[in-house]
N, CA, C and O atoms as a DFTB+ gen file, in Angstrom:
576 C
 N C O
     1  1       0.847      -1.180       0.000
     2  2       0.000       0.000       0.000
     3  2       0.890       1.241       0.000
     4  3       1.892       1.307       0.713
     5  1       0.508       2.205      -0.802
     6  2       1.283       3.439      -0.930
     7  2       0.997       4.367       0.245
     8  3      -0.093       4.378       0.816
     9  1       2.007       5.132       0.575
    10  2       1.873       6.124       1.629
    11  2       1.420       7.442       1.019
    12  3       1.988       7.900       0.026
    13  1       0.408       8.047       1.606
    14  2      -0.107       9.320       1.095
    15  2       0.320      10.441       2.030
    16  3       0.245      10.318       3.253
    17  1       0.773      11.545       1.423
    18  2       1.242      12.688       2.192
    19  2       0.465      13.934       1.764
    20  3      -0.454      13.863       0.948
    21  1       0.850      15.054       2.324
    22  2       0.230      16.325       1.950
    23  2       0.523      16.670       0.487
    24  3      -0.269      17.348      -0.167
    25  1       1.657      16.202      -0.014
    26  2       2.003      16.437      -1.421
    27  2       1.005      15.729      -2.329
    28  3       0.608      16.274      -3.358
    29  1       0.597      14.515      -1.955
    30  2      -0.399      13.787      -2.730
    31  2      -1.734      14.530      -2.730
    32  3      -2.399      14.619      -3.762
    33  1      -2.117      15.053      -1.586
    34  2      -3.365      15.808      -1.492
    35  2      -3.306      17.070      -2.352
    36  3      -4.252      17.384      -3.075
    37  1      -2.188      17.787      -2.268
    38  2      -2.037      19.005      -3.075
    39  2      -2.047      18.671      -4.564
    40  3      -2.654      19.393      -5.355
    41  1      -1.385      17.587      -4.953
    42  2      -1.360      17.168      -6.353
    43  2      -2.762      16.807      -6.826
    44  3      -3.166      17.174      -7.929
    45  1      -3.495      16.093      -5.992
    46  2      -4.867      15.723      -6.338
    47  2      -5.739      16.958      -6.521
    48  3      -6.495      17.054      -7.488
    49  1      -5.633      17.905      -5.589
    50  2      -6.458      19.120      -5.669
    51  2      -6.104      19.965      -6.898
    52  3      -6.995      20.521      -7.540
    53  1      -4.820      20.067      -7.226
    54  2      -4.414      20.813      -8.422
    55  2      -4.950      20.126      -9.676
    56  3      -5.400      20.797     -10.605
    57  1      -4.906      18.796      -9.711
    58  2      -5.451      18.052     -10.846
    59  2      -6.942      18.277     -11.019
    60  3      -7.414      18.510     -12.132
    61  1      -7.683      18.208      -9.925
    62  2      -9.126      18.465      -9.985
    63  2      -9.378      19.915     -10.393
    64  3     -10.291      20.193     -11.171
    65  1      -8.574      20.834      -9.873
    66  2      -8.716      22.242     -10.243
    67  2      -8.492      22.468     -11.733
    68  3      -9.221      23.237     -12.359
    69  1      -7.495      21.808     -12.304
    70  2      -7.247      21.929     -13.749
    71  2      -8.417      21.383     -14.558
    72  3      -8.820      21.982     -15.555
    73  1      -8.957      20.256     -14.135
    74  2     -10.106      19.691     -14.849
    75  2     -11.311      20.636     -14.795
    76  3     -11.956      20.891     -15.811
    77  1     -11.599      21.142     -13.615
    78  2     -12.740      22.047     -13.468
    79  2     -12.535      23.355     -14.223
    80  3     -13.458      23.852     -14.866
    81  1     -11.330      23.912     -14.147
    82  2     -11.040      25.164     -14.842
    83  2     -11.170      24.999     -16.353
    84  3     -11.773      25.842     -17.017
    85  1     -10.615      23.934     -16.898
    86  2     -10.739      23.674     -18.326
    87  2     -12.189      23.516     -18.747
    88  3     -12.599      24.041     -19.782
    89  1     -12.964      22.798     -17.954
    90  2     -14.379      22.600     -18.264
    91  2     -15.154      23.921     -18.237
    92  3     -15.942      24.203     -19.139
    93  1     -14.926      24.722     -17.200
    94  2     -15.664      25.990     -17.078
    95  2     -15.297      26.984     -18.176
    96  3     -16.169      27.691     -18.681
    97  1     -14.030      27.048     -18.549
    98  2     -13.622      27.976     -19.600
    99  2     -14.244      27.585     -20.937
   100  3     -14.729      28.444     -21.674
   101  1     -14.229      26.292     -21.250
   102  2     -14.823      25.839     -22.509
   103  2     -16.340      25.990     -22.461
   104  3     -16.955      26.348     -23.465
   105  1     -16.938      25.727     -21.330
   106  2     -18.395      25.843     -21.188
   107  2     -18.869      27.281     -21.414
   108  3     -19.928      27.510     -21.999
   109  1     -18.082      28.236     -20.949
   110  2     -18.431      29.650     -21.153
   111  2     -18.136      30.103     -22.570
   112  3     -18.505      31.212     -22.954
   113  1     -17.472      29.256     -23.357
   114  2     -17.209      29.592     -24.750
   115  2     -16.018      30.506     -24.948
   116  3     -15.872      31.106     -26.013
   117  1     -15.164      30.627     -23.945
   118  2     -14.029      31.537     -24.063
   119  2     -12.861      30.929     -24.818
   120  3     -12.033      31.666     -25.354
   121  1     -12.769      29.621     -24.875
   122  2     -11.637      28.965     -25.525
   123  2     -12.148      27.798     -26.348
   124  3     -13.333      27.468     -26.311
   125  1     -11.247      27.180     -27.088
   126  2     -11.631      26.047     -27.900
   127  2     -11.437      24.738     -27.133
   128  3     -11.017      24.739     -25.977
   129  1     -11.746      23.643     -27.785
   130  2     -11.704      22.334     -27.150
   131  2     -10.271      21.897     -26.858
   132  3     -10.057      21.061     -25.981
   133  1      -9.294      22.439     -27.565
   134  2      -7.890      22.064     -27.316
   135  2      -7.493      22.376     -25.878
   136  3      -6.722      21.631     -25.274
   137  1      -8.008      23.464     -25.329
   138  2      -7.711      23.790     -23.935
   139  2      -8.283      22.739     -23.004
   140  3      -7.649      22.363     -22.019
   141  1      -9.487      22.262     -23.315
   142  2     -10.094      21.211     -22.507
   143  2      -9.249      19.940     -22.564
   144  3      -9.062      19.271     -21.548
   145  1      -8.742      19.608     -23.745
   146  2      -7.923      18.399     -23.892
   147  2      -6.625      18.536     -23.095
   148  3      -6.239      17.608     -22.384
   149  1      -5.953      19.676     -23.206
   150  2      -4.701      19.883     -22.463
   151  2      -4.973      19.851     -20.959
   152  3      -4.229      19.218     -20.210
   153  1      -6.029      20.525     -20.514
   154  2      -6.376      20.524     -19.092
   155  2      -6.743      19.126     -18.622
   156  3      -6.375      18.726     -17.517
   157  1      -7.470      18.376     -19.453
   158  2      -7.880      17.025     -19.067
   159  2      -6.676      16.093     -18.956
   160  3      -6.591      15.297     -18.020
   161  1      -5.752      16.186     -19.899
   162  2      -4.578      15.305     -19.863
   163  2      -3.709      15.627     -18.651
   164  3      -3.321      14.723     -17.911
   165  1      -3.403      16.899     -18.442
   166  2      -2.538      17.275     -17.316
   167  2      -3.259      17.015     -15.983
   168  3      -2.663      16.481     -15.048
   169  1      -4.536      17.393     -15.901
   170  2      -5.292      17.172     -14.665
   171  2      -5.430      15.699     -14.322
   172  3      -5.252      15.303     -13.171
   173  1      -5.752      14.879     -15.334
   174  2      -5.879      13.439     -15.107
   175  2      -4.528      12.842     -14.710
   176  3      -4.459      11.981     -13.833
   177  1      -3.470      13.297     -15.350
   178  2      -2.135      12.815     -14.978
   179  2      -1.798      13.133     -13.534
   180  3      -1.250      12.292     -12.821
   181  1      -2.119      14.333     -13.104
   182  2      -1.850      14.699     -11.709
   183  2      -2.688      13.879     -10.737
   184  3      -2.199      13.479      -9.681
   185  1      -3.939      13.628     -11.084
   186  2      -4.805      12.821     -10.214
   187  2      -4.280      11.387     -10.121
   188  3      -4.249      10.805      -9.036
   189  1      -3.868      10.817     -11.258
   190  2      -3.325       9.454     -11.254
   191  2      -2.065       9.389     -10.393
   192  3      -1.898       8.458      -9.605
   193  1      -1.178      10.376     -10.542
   194  2       0.055      10.385      -9.742
   195  2      -0.266      10.564      -8.259
   196  3       0.406       9.982      -7.407
   197  1      -1.285      11.364      -7.946
   198  2      -1.652      11.567      -6.546
   199  2      -2.228      10.293      -5.932
   200  3      -1.943       9.978      -4.777
   201  1      -3.033       9.564      -6.694
   202  2      -3.661       8.357      -6.161
   203  2      -2.726       7.143      -6.184
   204  3      -2.802       6.276      -5.313
   205  1      -1.852       7.091      -7.181
   206  2      -0.923       5.969      -7.323
   207  2       0.509       6.495      -7.417
   208  3       1.063       6.587      -8.512
   209  1       1.108       6.840      -6.281
   210  2       2.430       7.475      -6.297
   211  2       3.539       6.596      -6.890
   212  3       4.563       7.116      -7.334
   213  1       3.350       5.295      -6.901
   214  2       4.393       4.407      -7.416
   215  2       4.300       4.205      -8.926
   216  3       5.045       3.398      -9.482
   217  1       3.406       4.919      -9.596
   218  2       3.253       4.756     -11.042
   219  2       4.532       5.160     -11.779
   220  3       4.813       4.634     -12.856
   221  1       5.298       6.074     -11.221
   222  2       6.524       6.496     -11.888
   223  2       7.621       5.438     -11.804
   224  3       8.596       5.502     -12.552
   225  1       7.475       4.474     -10.909
   226  2       8.419       3.352     -10.898
   227  2       8.221       2.514     -12.163
   228  3       9.186       2.033     -12.756
   229  1       6.968       2.346     -12.564
   230  2       6.654       1.624     -13.797
   231  2       7.118       2.435     -15.012
   232  3       7.682       1.885     -15.958
   233  1       6.872       3.754     -14.973
   234  2       7.300       4.629     -16.076
   235  2       8.825       4.599     -16.208
   236  3       9.353       4.569     -17.320
   237  1       9.519       4.605     -15.091
   238  2      10.983       4.553     -15.123
   239  2      11.459       3.244     -15.744
   240  3      12.416       3.237     -16.518
   241  1      10.804       2.145     -15.413
   242  2      11.181       0.850     -15.989
   243  2      10.906       0.831     -17.495
   244  3      11.702       0.298     -18.269
   245  1       9.775       1.415     -17.905
   246  2       9.442       1.458     -19.333
   247  2      10.426       2.320     -20.120
   248  3      10.761       1.999     -21.260
   249  1      10.883       3.403     -19.520
   250  2      11.829       4.299     -20.195
   251  2      13.280       3.833     -20.060
   252  3      14.180       4.409     -20.670
   253  1      13.499       2.802     -19.270
   254  2      14.856       2.302     -19.086
   255  2      15.687       3.167     -18.157
   256  3      16.912       3.208     -18.273
   257  1      15.037       3.851     -17.244
   258  2      15.736       4.706     -16.287
   259  2      15.874       3.988     -14.949
   260  3      15.022       3.180     -14.577
   261  1      16.925       4.280     -14.249
   262  2      17.167       3.619     -12.966
   263  2      16.340       4.231     -11.837
   264  3      15.848       3.517     -10.963
   265  1      16.192       5.528     -11.858
   266  2      15.544       6.218     -10.742
   267  2      14.159       6.743     -11.127
   268  3      13.918       7.181     -12.251
   269  1      13.273       6.677     -10.148
   270  2      11.927       7.202     -10.333
   271  2      11.965       8.720     -10.536
   272  3      11.149       9.270     -11.275
   273  1      12.906       9.389      -9.882
   274  2      13.021      10.848     -10.002
   275  2      13.337      11.268     -11.437
   276  3      12.836      12.288     -11.910
   277  1      14.156      10.494     -12.120
   278  2      14.465      10.823     -13.514
   279  2      13.232      10.663     -14.400
   280  3      13.021      11.451     -15.321
   281  1      12.430       9.655     -14.126
   282  2      11.194       9.466     -14.893
   283  2      10.249      10.642     -14.671
   284  3       9.598      11.106     -15.607
   285  1      10.176      11.119     -13.444
   286  2       9.332      12.278     -13.145
   287  2       9.827      13.490     -13.920
   288  3       9.025      14.227     -14.494
   289  1      11.136      13.705     -13.943
   290  2      11.708      14.836     -14.675
   291  2      11.443      14.731     -16.178
   292  3      11.096      15.727     -16.812
   293  1      11.599      13.548     -16.749
   294  2      11.370      13.367     -18.184
   295  2       9.918      13.650     -18.532
   296  3       9.636      14.396     -19.470
   297  1       8.995      13.057     -17.783
   298  2       7.569      13.242     -18.075
   299  2       7.151      14.690     -17.849
   300  3       6.394      15.241     -18.649
   301  1       7.625      15.312     -16.782
   302  2       7.237      16.705     -16.519
   303  2       7.813      17.648     -17.581
   304  3       7.136      18.587     -17.999
   305  1       9.041      17.413     -18.016
   306  2       9.621      18.252     -19.073
   307  2       8.868      18.097     -20.392
   308  3       8.593      19.085     -21.073
   309  1       8.538      16.863     -20.750
   310  2       7.763      16.647     -21.978
   311  2       6.392      17.317     -21.894
   312  3       5.914      17.897     -22.869
   313  1       5.766      17.230     -20.723
   314  2       4.463      17.879     -20.530
   315  2       4.592      19.392     -20.661
   316  3       3.753      20.036     -21.289
   317  1       5.637      19.958     -20.071
   318  2       5.841      21.401     -20.177
   319  2       6.105      21.830     -21.616
   320  3       5.640      22.889     -22.036
   321  1       6.843      21.026     -22.375
   322  2       7.066      21.342     -23.786
   323  2       5.757      21.347     -24.561
   324  3       5.528      22.238     -25.379
   325  1       4.899      20.369     -24.317
   326  2       3.604      20.309     -25.011
   327  2       2.765      21.535     -24.663
   328  3       2.175      22.154     -25.549
   329  1       2.710      21.884     -23.398
   330  2       1.923      23.053     -22.971
   331  2       2.514      24.333     -23.560
   332  3       1.771      25.208     -24.005
   333  1       3.834      24.449     -23.567
   334  2       4.472      25.648     -24.133
   335  2       4.194      25.760     -25.628
   336  3       3.905      26.851     -26.119
   337  1       4.275      24.659     -26.352
   338  2       3.974      24.690     -27.787
   339  2       2.523      25.092     -28.017
   340  3       2.235      25.889     -28.910
   341  1       1.607      24.546     -27.218
   342  2       0.198      24.935     -27.336
   343  2       0.027      26.434     -27.097
   344  3      -0.673      27.112     -27.849
   345  1       0.670      26.945     -26.047
   346  2       0.519      28.367     -25.724
   347  2       1.134      29.265     -26.798
   348  3       0.551      30.292     -27.144
   349  1       2.295      28.898     -27.327
   350  2       2.901      29.684     -28.407
   351  2       1.999      29.687     -29.639
   352  3       1.828      30.723     -30.283
   353  1       1.434      28.552     -29.961
   354  2       0.519      28.458     -31.083
   355  2      -0.713      29.331     -30.854
   356  3      -1.158      30.038     -31.757
   357  1      -1.252      29.276     -29.657
   358  2      -2.443      30.072     -29.314
   359  2      -2.123      31.575     -29.362
   360  3      -2.927      32.363     -29.860
   361  1      -0.969      31.964     -28.851
   362  2      -0.564      33.372     -28.877
   363  2      -0.416      33.849     -30.318
   364  3      -0.822      34.965     -30.643
   365  1       0.156      33.021     -31.180
   366  2       0.297      33.380     -32.589
   367  2      -1.053      33.607     -33.252
   368  3      -1.230      34.567     -34.002
   369  1      -2.014      32.711     -32.971
   370  2      -3.354      32.888     -33.552
   371  2      -4.031      34.142     -33.015
   372  3      -4.692      34.859     -33.766
   373  1      -3.873      34.413     -31.724
   374  2      -4.475      35.617     -31.146
   375  2      -3.837      36.882     -31.714
   376  3      -4.526      37.874     -31.950
   377  1      -2.517      36.848     -31.934
   378  2      -1.828      37.988     -32.524
   379  2      -2.368      38.266     -33.929
   380  3      -2.576      39.423     -34.297
   381  1      -2.592      37.214     -34.708
   382  2      -3.162      37.386     -36.045
   383  2      -4.563      37.980     -35.977
   384  3      -4.912      38.843     -36.783
   385  1      -5.366      37.523     -35.021
   386  2      -6.723      38.055     -34.881
   387  2      -6.702      39.532     -34.486
   388  3      -7.495      40.325     -34.994
   389  1      -5.797      39.898     -33.580
   390  2      -5.692      41.299     -33.161
   391  2      -5.254      42.164     -34.338
   392  3      -5.771      43.266     -34.520
   393  1      -4.315      41.683     -35.133
   394  2      -3.867      42.435     -36.311
   395  2      -5.008      42.631     -37.291
   396  3      -5.195      43.724     -37.826
   397  1      -5.769      41.574     -37.526
   398  2      -6.917      41.680     -38.428
   399  2      -7.956      42.662     -37.900
   400  3      -8.515      43.454     -38.659
   401  1      -8.211      42.604     -36.594
   402  2      -9.173      43.535     -35.990
   403  2      -8.685      44.977     -36.091
   404  3      -9.479      45.881     -36.353
   405  1      -7.393      45.200     -35.887
   406  2      -6.847      46.552     -36.019
   407  2      -6.984      47.068     -37.441
   408  3      -7.311      48.236     -37.651
   409  1      -6.738      46.205     -38.419
   410  2      -6.904      46.617     -39.811
   411  2      -8.360      46.978     -40.102
   412  3      -8.636      48.004     -40.723
   413  1      -9.290      46.133     -39.653
   414  2     -10.708      46.407     -39.877
   415  2     -11.143      47.677     -39.162
   416  3     -11.918      48.464     -39.707
   417  1     -10.650      47.882     -37.949
   418  2     -10.996      49.092     -37.198
   419  2     -10.487      50.331     -37.912
   420  3     -11.194      51.336     -37.986
   421  1      -9.280      50.275     -38.434
   422  2      -8.725      51.419     -39.167
   423  2      -9.558      51.718     -40.407
   424  3      -9.835      52.878     -40.713
   425  1      -9.956      50.665     -41.120
   426  2     -10.787      50.872     -42.307
   427  2     -12.146      51.463     -41.943
   428  3     -12.647      52.347     -42.638
   429  1     -12.748      50.974     -40.849
   430  2     -14.041      51.508     -40.423
   431  2     -13.932      52.959     -39.962
   432  3     -14.797      53.775     -40.279
   433  1     -12.872      53.288     -39.213
   434  2     -12.681      54.671     -38.777
   435  2     -12.503      55.597     -39.968
   436  3     -13.049      56.700     -40.006
   437  1     -11.734      55.132     -40.933
   438  2     -11.510      55.927     -42.135
   439  2     -12.818      56.134     -42.894
   440  3     -13.083      57.234     -43.380
   441  1     -13.631      55.096     -42.998
   442  2     -14.912      55.206     -43.696
   443  2     -15.856      56.149     -42.964
   444  3     -16.573      56.925     -43.594
   445  1     -15.859      56.085     -41.629
   446  2     -16.728      56.962     -40.843
   447  2     -16.275      58.409     -40.967
   448  3     -17.101      59.311     -41.110
   449  1     -14.960      58.636     -40.912
   450  2     -14.439      60.002     -41.021
   451  2     -14.734      60.591     -42.396
   452  3     -15.083      61.766     -42.501
   453  1     -14.599      59.797     -43.440
   454  2     -14.893      60.291     -44.787
   455  2     -16.384      60.514     -44.977
   456  3     -16.795      61.453     -45.658
   457  1     -17.193      59.651     -44.376
   458  2     -18.635      59.766     -44.526
   459  2     -19.248      60.868     -43.690
   460  3     -20.338      61.349     -44.002
   461  1     -18.570      61.274     -42.639
   462  2     -19.126      62.293     -41.750
   463  2     -19.135      63.659     -42.427
   464  3     -20.061      64.445     -42.223
   465  1     -18.143      63.939     -43.206
   466  2     -18.080      65.217     -43.913
   467  2     -17.774      66.392     -43.010
   468  3     -17.583      67.506     -43.500
   469  1     -17.722      66.184     -41.736
   470  2     -17.427      67.253     -40.792
   471  2     -15.950      67.161     -40.445
   472  3     -15.561      66.286     -39.672
   473  1     -15.134      68.020     -40.982
   474  2     -13.693      67.958     -40.793
   475  2     -13.259      68.360     -39.404
   476  3     -12.145      68.030     -38.998
   477  1     -14.121      69.081     -38.636
   478  2     -13.734      69.562     -37.329
   479  2     -13.983      68.526     -36.246
   480  3     -13.268      68.501     -35.244
   481  1     -14.982      67.669     -36.424
   482  2     -15.331      66.703     -35.391
   483  2     -15.168      65.296     -35.944
   484  3     -15.748      64.937     -36.969
   485  1     -14.372      64.517     -35.246
   486  2     -14.114      63.153     -35.701
   487  2     -14.928      62.178     -34.869
   488  3     -15.131      62.387     -33.673
   489  1     -15.391      61.113     -35.509
   490  2     -16.191      60.109     -34.820
   491  2     -15.377      59.370     -33.766
   492  3     -15.936      58.961     -32.749
   493  1     -14.095      59.187     -33.971
   494  2     -13.250      58.452     -33.052
   495  2     -13.091      59.135     -31.709
   496  3     -12.667      58.494     -30.747
   497  1     -13.419      60.424     -31.608
   498  2     -13.271      61.136     -30.345
   499  2     -14.513      61.049     -29.480
   500  3     -14.498      61.538     -28.350
   501  1     -15.578      60.451     -29.962
   502  2     -16.808      60.367     -29.209
   503  2     -16.899      58.991     -28.576
   504  3     -16.774      57.975     -29.260
   505  1     -17.118      58.960     -27.267
   506  2     -17.230      57.689     -26.565
   507  2     -18.689      57.276     -26.553
   508  3     -19.466      57.797     -25.752
   509  1     -19.076      56.362     -27.412
   510  2     -20.460      55.941     -27.534
   511  2     -20.860      55.052     -26.371
   512  3     -22.014      55.079     -25.944
   513  1     -19.927      54.265     -25.852
   514  2     -20.260      53.295     -24.819
   515  2     -20.699      53.955     -23.508
   516  3     -21.407      53.321     -22.725
   517  1     -20.311      55.183     -23.247
   518  2     -20.714      55.810     -21.992
   519  2     -21.738      56.919     -22.221
   520  3     -21.722      57.939     -21.531
   521  1     -22.616      56.719     -23.177
   522  2     -23.689      57.675     -23.394
   523  2     -23.371      58.698     -24.453
   524  3     -24.159      59.629     -24.622
   525  1     -22.291      58.599     -25.170
   526  2     -21.988      59.500     -26.271
   527  2     -21.360      60.804     -25.847
   528  3     -21.359      61.768     -26.612
   529  1     -20.830      60.854     -24.652
   530  2     -20.218      62.086     -24.188
   531  2     -18.939      62.354     -24.971
   532  3     -18.097      61.470     -25.130
   533  1     -18.804      63.578     -25.455
   534  2     -17.630      63.967     -26.231
   535  2     -16.507      64.291     -25.267
   536  3     -16.643      65.191     -24.437
   537  1     -15.383      63.560     -25.365
   538  2     -14.281      63.742     -24.438
   539  2     -13.213      64.678     -24.968
   540  3     -12.176      64.840     -24.325
   541  1     -13.430      65.301     -26.123
   542  2     -12.433      66.225     -26.662
   543  2     -12.431      67.509     -25.860
   544  3     -13.443      67.888     -25.269
   545  1     -11.327      68.153     -25.845
   546  2     -11.256      69.491     -25.267
   547  2     -11.843      70.453     -26.287
   548  3     -11.572      70.315     -27.479
   549  1     -12.639      71.423     -25.854
   550  2     -13.225      72.358     -26.819
   551  2     -12.155      73.217     -27.468
   552  3     -11.233      73.704     -26.813
   553  1     -12.302      73.387     -28.769
   554  2     -11.368      74.241     -29.509
   555  2     -11.734      75.696     -29.247
   556  3     -12.789      75.977     -28.678
   557  1     -10.876      76.617     -29.656
   558  2     -11.145      78.041     -29.456
   559  2     -12.451      78.417     -30.117
   560  3     -12.657      78.148     -31.300
   561  1     -13.333      79.039     -29.356
   562  2     -14.604      79.497     -29.893
   563  2     -15.646      78.403     -29.985
   564  3     -16.749      78.668     -30.463
   565  1     -15.355      77.188     -29.551
   566  2     -16.312      76.099     -29.647
   567  2     -16.948      75.885     -28.288
   568  3     -16.269      75.934     -27.262
   569  1     -18.261      75.646     -28.278
   570  2     -18.978      75.410     -27.027
   571  2     -19.208      73.933     -26.832
   572  3     -19.244      73.165     -27.793
   573  1     -19.363      73.544     -25.595
   574  2     -19.720      72.150     -25.270
   575  2     -21.183      71.961     -25.236
   576  3     -21.657      70.854     -24.979
């Protein structure tokens, strides 16, 4: 029978937390299913290690390593590489989306400014979200 310590409890709780966090984020529609898969794999792995602490002895034997600690290091490093690659990929896609949004916003601002015909007042200076209050400083001779 394996001995359970506070480390096992903390590992179990972190694993459950990852599973719940991945589920809630995907459920709210904020991320794609890949996040759920990454959270599920890492969370399930942590739960398995917390419940069966000697599993890395088997992993060490399968990898041909002498020490359980080396197996833990190999598996954790590989897991971190997978997560880092996922995050870099996600950041790249988000950067592309932000660039596209900036281009579209610039085109829309330009279209609004050309369509307004009023050279003194620009649409971009009006904050529509807070009731349309004009935040520009009044020019000489201009009233608020």
